[in-house]
C-alpha angles and dihedrals in degrees: 000000000000132000126208123208125188112222126214092257092055097257118131122232118204118204113204123209108255130224134209091266089060092054093047090049092051092047092051093048099043117101089204135006093260090068096059096086092045092051091047089052091050090050097045106034127081125183116210087348093303125113115254123230129220089248092053090050092048093048095045117115108268093238090058093044092051090048091050092046091052094048092043091052093047091053097046107032117087087210089069096045112114116231116237118225 
């Protein structure tokens, strides 16, 4: 499953569905727990089909970053998964 998000500058971010290996990679590369989500986002988000860097994520307008964080969390958190009847 993928999710597309249109950014304020017109570019399109694609959020890939992560796997356990992505989480383990982020955990092993994070210098502290607060970096895990950022590293997962760097690993799983592409903008206009190109990988994003940490610096690009850090320099992104906050409204776009907050939008990406919300959509990223909705895709990857089991608390946001809708139950099917």
